[in-house]
C-alpha positions, 0 to 999 in steps of 0.5 A: 599490545602496545598502547596504540593498538589497543586504541585502533583496536578499541576506535575499530569495534567502536565504529562496528559498534555504531554503525549495526546500532546504525544500520537498523532493519525496519519490517514494513508489511502490506498486503499484495496491491500492485503496482503500489505492492507487488510481491516479487516471489511471484511477479516475473519482473520482479518488482517489489511495487514502487511504493516500497521501492521508495521505502527502500531508497529512501531509509537506505540512503540513510543507513537504514535496512528494509524488511517487506512482508507481505500478507492480508491486510487484516495481519498486516493492520494488527502487526504495525500495530501491537508494533512487531512491524514499524510500518504499513505501506498505502494505507489511508489514513480511515484504515488505521487512523491511531498510527502515526502519518508522514505529511507527504502521500505516497500516491492517492486512492480511488474507489472505483466500481466494475462490472461486467462487460455491457453492464448498462449501471453506472455509479451515480450517487450512493444510491444507485449502489442500493439493491445492489450486490457490492464486493469488498476486502476485509478490514479495506477502509473508503470512502466515509459515506460509502463506509456508511452505505455499507454498514447499513447494507451489509447483507449486500456487502460481500466480502473478500478474505486471504492473500487474492483477495482482488481474485475472489471478488472477479471471480465471484463478479464472473460468478455472478455472486456479486455486481459490482466490486469496488476496486482502485483503479491502478490496482483494478487496471494492473491486475487484468491487463496482466491477465489480459481479461481487461475487456471483461471489465468496465468501471462504471464511475469513481467516487473523490480522491482520496491521499495514499501514505505509509502508516508507522506504529503508535506503539514504537517511539521513532514513528514520529523520526521515520514519517520525516524521513520520510517527508524528506526524504520524497523531497528528495527524490521528486529533486534529484529523479530517482522518483520519476524514474521508479514510478516510469518501470511500472508506467506510471507518472508522480501522482504531485508533481 
């Protein structure tokens, strides 16, 4: 083997190694929360959710691969907190205040209240919830005022667990085990319209909005780098029209036009 051949081989192997190092696979986790986060295994359209698609495009443009896994919310938070996963998709800062967050949100969350059709109850203020059985989801963080009320009235807060907590909350509402369930309006409408049961329920008011983020693990030394990539990436997707195209697939508009 000539010196030139050896040199070329060395350069070739170095490029392969550098390429493999650069093409890092980042594990993201969340629970099923369409249209933000969907489970393509159970979706005819195979949609991953717009927040997942946005993250995938941004990080793949930087040479990273995205491995996205659905789990229940509690396990998802724990996996990211321990550093097993890199990021938690579609979370408020209240859900995991110790995580590393970008400056740019990926949407907004409202805590909205849903009742059975023809129920005259309306949410006016926190006092409206007194003596009502409320359906909530394990490990979800709601608005501070609402969390305070839930903690003070634990006997009336019925938690849903597992992989399909909204489905369980709806069943509890149908069975009159709860009077009200709390959910993000985009998530509630996406699910109930898909099941053609939206007219079975009425929205009875909402709290103010909180921004949603992809939160990165406090155990990962590159989390600040990933957060910056996301900030710049969302700005780029807005400018080149990719964000609008992704949102259009879910019948949504840019949350911050």
